[in-house]
Legacy VTK file of the C-alpha trace (Angstrom):
# vtk DataFile Version 3.0
C-alpha trace
ASCII
DATASET POLYDATA
POINTS 511 float
1.064 -65.071 -14.617
3.250 -64.497 -17.679
4.802 -61.664 -19.602
1.876 -61.406 -21.938
-0.342 -60.583 -18.963
1.983 -57.790 -17.999
2.098 -56.392 -21.519
-1.683 -56.553 -21.722
-1.980 -54.495 -18.543
0.702 -52.080 -19.678
-0.923 -51.723 -23.076
-4.249 -50.917 -21.470
-2.652 -48.059 -19.624
-0.809 -46.823 -22.712
-4.021 -46.697 -24.711
-5.747 -44.525 -22.114
-3.772 -41.337 -22.856
-3.921 -38.701 -20.116
-7.445 -39.632 -18.921
-6.233 -40.295 -15.424
-9.686 -40.546 -13.861
-10.616 -43.206 -16.440
-7.352 -45.009 -15.767
-8.142 -44.987 -12.075
-11.625 -46.325 -12.675
-10.325 -49.159 -14.780
-7.687 -50.047 -12.217
-10.363 -50.157 -9.558
-12.508 -52.349 -11.834
-9.611 -54.772 -11.942
-10.106 -55.654 -8.290
-12.793 -58.109 -7.269
-16.180 -56.493 -6.812
-16.579 -55.093 -3.351
-12.917 -55.879 -2.529
-12.517 -55.766 1.255
-9.476 -54.698 3.209
-9.406 -58.142 4.822
-8.338 -59.600 1.493
-5.160 -57.513 1.376
-1.622 -58.339 2.434
1.659 -56.407 2.176
5.317 -57.214 2.913
7.618 -54.303 3.619
11.364 -54.885 3.476
13.449 -52.316 5.402
17.016 -52.662 4.119
19.881 -51.191 6.156
22.595 -50.647 3.620
26.168 -50.931 4.784
25.918 -53.721 7.375
24.379 -52.875 10.752
26.237 -53.726 13.982
23.514 -55.799 15.573
25.663 -56.445 18.585
24.796 -52.936 19.716
21.142 -53.204 18.667
19.962 -56.425 20.437
22.154 -57.450 23.342
22.417 -60.385 25.671
22.601 -59.145 29.244
23.148 -62.390 31.294
26.258 -61.843 33.371
28.542 -64.090 31.271
27.512 -62.536 27.933
27.483 -58.988 29.227
30.948 -59.320 30.852
32.446 -60.594 27.595
30.609 -57.863 25.601
31.688 -54.999 27.867
35.292 -56.100 28.274
35.691 -56.453 24.473
34.018 -53.244 23.420
35.035 -50.882 26.271
38.452 -50.455 24.628
40.017 -48.391 21.884
40.306 -44.695 21.157
36.516 -44.263 21.272
34.941 -47.246 23.093
31.593 -48.428 21.696
30.401 -50.505 24.700
26.934 -49.436 25.843
26.049 -48.994 29.501
24.396 -51.724 31.616
20.647 -51.996 32.227
19.508 -49.443 34.778
22.407 -47.014 34.298
21.246 -43.400 34.456
22.551 -41.054 31.734
25.618 -39.202 32.862
25.320 -35.437 32.285
27.739 -34.130 29.662
30.948 -33.043 31.318
30.607 -35.301 34.356
32.413 -38.527 35.079
30.609 -41.826 34.596
30.788 -44.241 37.517
30.945 -47.346 35.306
33.822 -46.334 32.969
35.461 -43.470 34.796
35.281 -41.366 31.684
33.830 -37.898 31.212
30.557 -38.040 29.253
30.053 -36.222 25.968
26.869 -36.109 23.845
28.530 -38.609 21.500
29.582 -41.154 24.129
27.629 -44.124 25.506
27.988 -42.761 29.005
25.549 -39.911 28.199
22.878 -42.222 26.737
21.970 -44.284 29.764
21.716 -48.026 30.033
20.420 -50.493 27.502
16.642 -51.126 27.591
15.567 -54.500 28.930
13.144 -56.731 27.007
11.800 -60.055 28.216
10.917 -62.683 25.552
7.696 -64.633 26.175
9.640 -67.835 25.616
12.927 -68.427 27.375
15.856 -68.686 24.988
17.957 -71.831 25.267
21.407 -71.350 26.708
23.843 -72.439 23.968
27.125 -74.252 24.516
29.861 -71.791 25.529
27.580 -69.454 27.501
28.039 -69.874 31.239
24.568 -68.974 32.422
21.454 -70.640 33.827
19.207 -68.392 31.713
19.528 -65.549 29.280
18.235 -61.934 29.341
18.200 -59.291 26.652
18.037 -55.609 25.871
17.778 -53.030 23.102
19.964 -49.984 22.364
18.973 -47.018 24.633
17.733 -45.035 21.657
15.198 -47.646 20.653
12.572 -47.043 23.387
9.631 -47.082 20.999
10.623 -50.605 19.902
10.918 -51.687 23.486
7.278 -50.609 23.771
6.221 -52.529 20.657
8.047 -55.612 21.789
6.213 -55.397 25.129
2.925 -55.075 23.243
3.689 -58.285 21.313
3.793 -56.351 17.985
7.552 -56.789 17.399
9.702 -59.907 17.267
13.468 -60.484 17.111
15.036 -62.966 14.718
18.413 -63.794 16.179
21.651 -64.448 14.337
20.329 -64.741 10.725
22.453 -64.686 7.590
23.155 -66.374 4.303
23.821 -70.140 4.558
23.772 -73.038 2.177
23.202 -75.547 4.976
23.674 -75.617 8.746
27.314 -74.838 9.369
29.487 -75.409 12.423
32.692 -73.693 13.325
34.716 -76.895 12.589
33.014 -77.199 9.187
33.703 -73.579 8.350
37.337 -73.795 9.298
37.815 -77.051 7.342
35.774 -75.734 4.394
33.971 -79.082 4.499
30.554 -77.607 3.621
29.381 -75.311 0.859
29.521 -71.621 1.915
27.807 -68.576 0.419
29.842 -66.754 -2.271
31.919 -63.700 -1.369
31.182 -63.489 2.315
31.911 -60.069 3.853
31.563 -58.244 0.489
28.983 -55.409 0.500
27.625 -55.775 -3.048
27.594 -59.566 -3.019
25.951 -59.899 0.375
23.392 -57.185 -0.357
22.439 -59.295 -3.482
22.564 -62.555 -1.527
20.141 -61.182 1.064
17.807 -59.827 -1.633
18.169 -62.425 -4.350
19.869 -65.447 -2.738
22.953 -65.206 -4.998
25.925 -62.878 -5.403
26.006 -59.608 -7.389
24.593 -60.004 -10.865
21.410 -61.779 -9.788
18.467 -60.982 -12.077
15.513 -61.510 -9.731
14.836 -61.243 -5.954
12.600 -63.211 -3.729
10.296 -60.243 -3.235
9.882 -59.992 -7.045
9.253 -63.718 -7.172
6.509 -63.392 -4.591
5.016 -60.578 -6.741
5.171 -62.812 -9.799
3.039 -65.427 -8.064
0.587 -62.958 -6.633
0.123 -61.083 -9.893
-2.020 -63.831 -11.220
-4.625 -63.441 -8.452
-8.169 -62.556 -9.540
-8.249 -58.752 -9.833
-4.607 -58.097 -9.078
-3.186 -55.027 -10.865
0.359 -56.091 -11.719
1.561 -52.532 -12.396
1.470 -51.659 -8.656
2.359 -55.029 -7.091
6.082 -54.397 -6.446
6.841 -50.902 -5.160
10.170 -49.352 -4.255
10.762 -45.989 -2.595
14.506 -46.539 -2.726
15.364 -46.763 -6.366
15.876 -49.978 -8.341
16.183 -52.978 -6.003
17.011 -56.522 -7.046
14.816 -57.686 -4.222
11.732 -56.577 -6.211
12.884 -57.749 -9.608
10.574 -60.515 -10.798
10.523 -62.714 -13.866
7.370 -61.016 -15.120
6.501 -58.268 -12.683
8.405 -54.997 -13.043
8.892 -52.878 -9.911
7.286 -49.452 -9.755
9.439 -46.746 -8.178
8.057 -43.871 -6.117
9.609 -40.748 -4.660
8.833 -39.504 -1.159
7.941 -35.818 -1.746
4.784 -34.085 -0.650
3.072 -35.813 -3.573
5.139 -39.025 -3.771
4.009 -40.160 -7.226
5.980 -38.993 -10.271
4.899 -35.763 -11.962
6.178 -34.875 -15.433
5.963 -31.106 -15.218
6.175 -30.301 -18.955
3.306 -32.647 -19.800
1.216 -31.975 -16.716
1.539 -28.180 -16.750
-0.919 -25.756 -18.295
1.630 -23.943 -20.479
5.050 -24.558 -21.988
7.228 -21.576 -23.099
4.069 -19.474 -22.895
1.998 -21.730 -25.137
-1.123 -23.388 -23.814
-0.763 -26.048 -26.584
2.883 -26.804 -25.712
2.381 -29.519 -23.059
0.094 -31.596 -25.308
2.517 -31.259 -28.205
5.435 -32.394 -26.059
3.452 -35.334 -24.822
2.570 -36.322 -28.398
6.220 -36.273 -29.372
7.586 -38.333 -26.519
4.797 -40.940 -26.694
4.729 -41.363 -30.520
5.034 -45.066 -31.256
4.744 -44.908 -35.095
8.472 -44.761 -35.516
10.936 -46.467 -37.917
13.266 -47.410 -34.996
11.950 -50.383 -32.898
14.107 -49.111 -30.029
12.538 -45.643 -30.185
9.036 -47.141 -30.465
9.573 -49.400 -27.427
11.082 -46.526 -25.424
8.019 -44.395 -26.341
5.667 -47.151 -25.128
7.540 -47.315 -21.790
7.265 -43.501 -21.393
3.584 -43.586 -22.240
2.944 -46.324 -19.723
4.889 -44.448 -17.043
3.093 -41.209 -17.616
-0.309 -42.908 -17.406
0.655 -44.927 -14.326
1.884 -41.715 -12.749
-1.405 -40.000 -13.499
-3.287 -42.933 -11.952
-1.169 -42.812 -8.756
-1.515 -39.038 -8.447
-5.257 -39.281 -8.698
-5.437 -42.137 -6.267
-3.418 -40.053 -3.802
-6.170 -37.370 -3.796
-8.662 -39.752 -2.121
-9.575 -39.033 1.489
-8.295 -42.440 2.660
-4.867 -41.381 1.358
-4.775 -37.732 2.289
-5.731 -38.621 5.838
-2.674 -40.828 6.395
-0.858 -39.518 9.396
2.214 -37.408 8.595
5.475 -38.727 10.029
6.258 -36.664 13.156
9.380 -34.513 13.337
12.553 -36.390 14.142
15.178 -35.110 16.620
18.725 -36.429 16.440
19.439 -37.760 20.007
23.157 -36.960 19.648
22.779 -33.289 18.653
19.205 -32.410 19.749
18.648 -31.003 16.218
15.585 -31.687 14.103
16.528 -33.753 11.029
14.828 -35.442 8.112
14.153 -39.068 8.717
14.173 -40.401 5.169
13.034 -43.858 6.322
9.946 -42.446 8.033
9.130 -40.486 4.828
9.450 -43.676 2.733
7.122 -45.541 5.105
4.737 -42.662 4.929
4.625 -43.173 1.137
4.086 -46.926 1.693
1.205 -46.234 4.069
-0.398 -44.004 1.361
-0.023 -46.729 -1.235
-1.641 -49.223 1.097
-4.496 -46.794 1.713
-4.929 -46.441 -2.050
-4.703 -50.209 -2.736
-8.444 -50.933 -3.120
-8.868 -48.244 -5.837
-5.641 -49.303 -7.559
-6.847 -52.906 -7.828
-4.164 -54.556 -5.704
-4.626 -57.292 -3.068
-0.956 -58.189 -2.587
1.948 -55.793 -2.545
5.656 -56.030 -1.822
7.512 -52.884 -0.794
11.192 -52.010 -0.496
12.462 -49.114 1.580
16.002 -48.426 2.850
18.311 -46.451 4.992
22.053 -46.110 4.297
25.112 -45.200 6.325
25.605 -48.418 8.358
29.240 -49.154 7.265
30.728 -48.053 10.594
34.399 -48.948 10.326
35.098 -45.635 12.115
33.209 -43.121 14.280
30.506 -45.627 15.122
29.402 -43.694 18.192
28.753 -40.634 16.059
26.767 -42.543 13.437
25.001 -45.803 14.448
23.032 -44.514 17.422
21.282 -41.873 15.285
20.542 -44.453 12.625
19.097 -46.878 15.218
16.977 -44.011 16.564
15.679 -43.289 13.045
14.695 -46.991 12.613
12.836 -46.940 15.887
11.144 -43.671 15.079
10.144 -44.773 11.551
8.813 -48.237 12.587
6.817 -46.759 15.480
5.324 -44.139 13.177
4.400 -46.760 10.538
2.727 -48.957 13.127
0.644 -46.100 14.285
-0.178 -44.912 10.771
-1.398 -48.392 9.745
-3.673 -48.403 12.767
-5.977 -45.973 11.039
-5.937 -45.974 7.288
-9.168 -44.524 6.071
-10.791 -45.570 9.308
-9.457 -49.106 9.150
-6.800 -50.839 11.229
-4.537 -52.439 8.594
-1.742 -53.660 10.891
-2.813 -57.340 10.717
-2.330 -57.233 6.946
1.110 -55.662 6.823
4.317 -57.412 7.915
7.479 -55.300 8.058
10.936 -56.803 8.404
14.536 -55.607 8.472
17.556 -56.852 6.519
21.161 -55.735 5.996
24.363 -56.637 4.129
25.704 -58.543 7.150
26.439 -58.189 10.818
29.661 -56.647 12.058
32.628 -57.835 14.092
32.159 -58.433 17.798
35.529 -56.853 18.537
36.023 -53.169 18.097
38.764 -51.792 15.837
39.221 -48.844 18.110
36.199 -46.644 17.170
34.172 -48.904 14.949
33.541 -52.428 13.706
34.341 -54.414 10.581
32.430 -56.681 8.152
31.121 -59.947 9.605
28.255 -62.414 9.008
25.296 -63.271 11.238
23.080 -60.522 12.730
19.813 -59.922 14.480
16.708 -58.450 12.822
13.225 -57.151 13.648
9.820 -58.283 12.329
6.759 -56.034 12.993
3.067 -56.367 12.389
-0.319 -57.381 13.710
0.126 -60.939 12.345
3.525 -61.265 14.013
3.811 -63.468 17.116
5.665 -60.624 18.833
7.299 -60.189 22.195
9.566 -63.102 21.498
12.860 -64.201 19.992
13.113 -66.665 17.107
16.161 -68.611 16.083
19.009 -69.173 18.510
20.677 -66.160 20.079
24.319 -67.367 19.965
27.181 -67.420 22.359
29.026 -64.179 21.813
32.711 -63.254 22.049
35.938 -63.441 20.109
38.435 -66.279 20.680
40.771 -64.554 23.135
42.189 -65.273 26.616
41.408 -68.969 26.344
37.829 -68.499 25.331
36.661 -70.533 22.319
33.347 -69.406 20.911
31.610 -72.357 19.234
29.374 -69.984 17.223
32.151 -67.607 16.095
34.953 -67.499 13.569
37.430 -64.740 14.152
35.162 -61.943 15.309
32.158 -62.940 13.209
29.101 -64.960 14.239
28.214 -67.992 12.123
24.481 -67.620 11.492
22.255 -70.144 13.259
19.291 -69.226 10.984
19.382 -68.787 7.229
18.004 -66.002 4.999
16.139 -68.785 3.179
14.238 -69.697 6.363
13.487 -66.021 6.987
12.151 -65.465 3.493
10.215 -68.806 3.451
8.395 -67.899 6.653
7.425 -64.434 5.282
6.344 -65.961 1.960
4.088 -68.520 3.574
2.320 -65.776 5.532
2.000 -63.773 2.244
0.167 -66.655 0.580
2.968 -68.390 -1.380
2.291 -72.166 -1.541
4.672 -74.718 -0.028
5.597 -75.992 -3.475
6.418 -72.485 -4.682
8.402 -71.817 -1.482
10.497 -74.856 -2.369
11.163 -73.353 -5.841
12.100 -69.880 -4.524
14.033 -71.102 -1.470
15.374 -74.562 -2.421
17.977 -74.403 0.365
15.359 -74.003 3.110
14.884 -77.792 2.915
18.484 -78.218 4.159
17.363 -76.963 7.606
15.450 -78.859 10.203
12.864 -76.063 10.555
11.757 -74.461 7.296
9.183 -72.119 8.847
10.247 -70.151 11.903
6.862 -69.398 13.437
7.141 -65.610 13.896
4.001 -65.118 11.795
LINES 1 512
511 0 1 2 3 4 5 6 7 8 9 10 11 12 13 14 15 16 17 18 19 20 21 22 23 24 25 26 27 28 29 30 31 32 33 34 35 36 37 38 39 40 41 42 43 44 45 46 47 48 49 50 51 52 53 54 55 56 57 58 59 60 61 62 63 64 65 66 67 68 69 70 71 72 73 74 75 76 77 78 79 80 81 82 83 84 85 86 87 88 89 90 91 92 93 94 95 96 97 98 99 100 101 102 103 104 105 106 107 108 109 110 111 112 113 114 115 116 117 118 119 120 121 122 123 124 125 126 127 128 129 130 131 132 133 134 135 136 137 138 139 140 141 142 143 144 145 146 147 148 149 150 151 152 153 154 155 156 157 158 159 160 161 162 163 164 165 166 167 168 169 170 171 172 173 174 175 176 177 178 179 180 181 182 183 184 185 186 187 188 189 190 191 192 193 194 195 196 197 198 199 200 201 202 203 204 205 206 207 208 209 210 211 212 213 214 215 216 217 218 219 220 221 222 223 224 225 226 227 228 229 230 231 232 233 234 235 236 237 238 239 240 241 242 243 244 245 246 247 248 249 250 251 252 253 254 255 256 257 258 259 260 261 262 263 264 265 266 267 268 269 270 271 272 273 274 275 276 277 278 279 280 281 282 283 284 285 286 287 288 289 290 291 292 293 294 295 296 297 298 299 300 301 302 303 304 305 306 307 308 309 310 311 312 313 314 315 316 317 318 319 320 321 322 323 324 325 326 327 328 329 330 331 332 333 334 335 336 337 338 339 340 341 342 343 344 345 346 347 348 349 350 351 352 353 354 355 356 357 358 359 360 361 362 363 364 365 366 367 368 369 370 371 372 373 374 375 376 377 378 379 380 381 382 383 384 385 386 387 388 389 390 391 392 393 394 395 396 397 398 399 400 401 402 403 404 405 406 407 408 409 410 411 412 413 414 415 416 417 418 419 420 421 422 423 424 425 426 427 428 429 430 431 432 433 434 435 436 437 438 439 440 441 442 443 444 445 446 447 448 449 450 451 452 453 454 455 456 457 458 459 460 461 462 463 464 465 466 467 468 469 470 471 472 473 474 475 476 477 478 479 480 481 482 483 484 485 486 487 488 489 490 491 492 493 494 495 496 497 498 499 500 501 502 503 504 505 506 507 508 509 510
């Protein structure tokens, strides 16, 4: 795959004019004859912008870990400690027997206990944890993910984050090993997660995957990397350009002036406007290039819009209404709407001539320095609602179960501090994440769930610095494992993730 191939595809669309049905037919012709759904794979990155507090999402509940967790977080002006497994929700206005506080809709006492999950493989007990075995749970608002975990369709990757090489607490404190640039910085760590280097990176590992897959027989490069969340460095390739979609009722772009039947009362107006904005016979090279991009965009949009009229796409299940568990009000779940658009694109994939696709969706608002109880629980509930919907939608796309061919995974800027700052948490490092799909070896934990706790009262956490967890698994290992499933060769994995070779286990086994 090279840039000339991309320009050749783009030029073909530009030359088609507004003949969207013809464009759709040519896109379909680009796929291998009789392309089957079994030949398709997609990766879906769900990015949680702001840095999710994973300590309140996936919790260790063995007595030693839970005691340290609860004593640390059950403090401050608005304590963020969740209630133990088996605790019934305390009615609003009544006193909770565990904390002695009166429950409100926005307090953990009203939400009930954390939801137990049992990994199929026992997690090793790390140094510093005083337990014979470990047990785990999810946030009380993530019941649908508890179900998916029990059905072996969801896995947990524990304590993952950016690393150059395996790093111990002593090495970190002595600065005797290389460390990622600008730890704890939002922009830099978002870029490091998506592109393996700090802010200013030009290409992400999702885009690099797309570059490699674009050369497959019949692959339509124009719809290989898709974002429903604006421009994302994760999808920026060296040759493939990401295609951005909205999430309205008809998610593909519609240029009203050119698509409408009249303009200022003239039936000829729309065609004249289109001629003007797509004219390439111009003296300015910049203007001519811009016109070519506009032409390509209009034709690609027409192709998508026509593809979305197919029965396999229109029959995609609509995301169900979402109710905020803190207010009982119906809200828009933007993440579910984005995943609905992704499901429609997957359903349209055979006619669009794509066999491999990388998607990027996101949900913001996770920077919970303050008012965490009023913010994070609703966000976690939205993630659970959206992932559960997406799993169900993929189960029947045009009469086919596509879940085995789609792997969805979460990522975020960083984890957050183990200690509370009174009503929230601060920037930290390692965090836990979810991987979902039919190909996922679910119902299990991967990586090492660390010893938790800040260094207070004589306790010395071998996995923590200050109130942050040093990752025990790297983003490079995470991405390498996903890439291998996607079809990226071992040699190309080494080129995209050169640091993965610094770790004893390059591939983590969750797919």
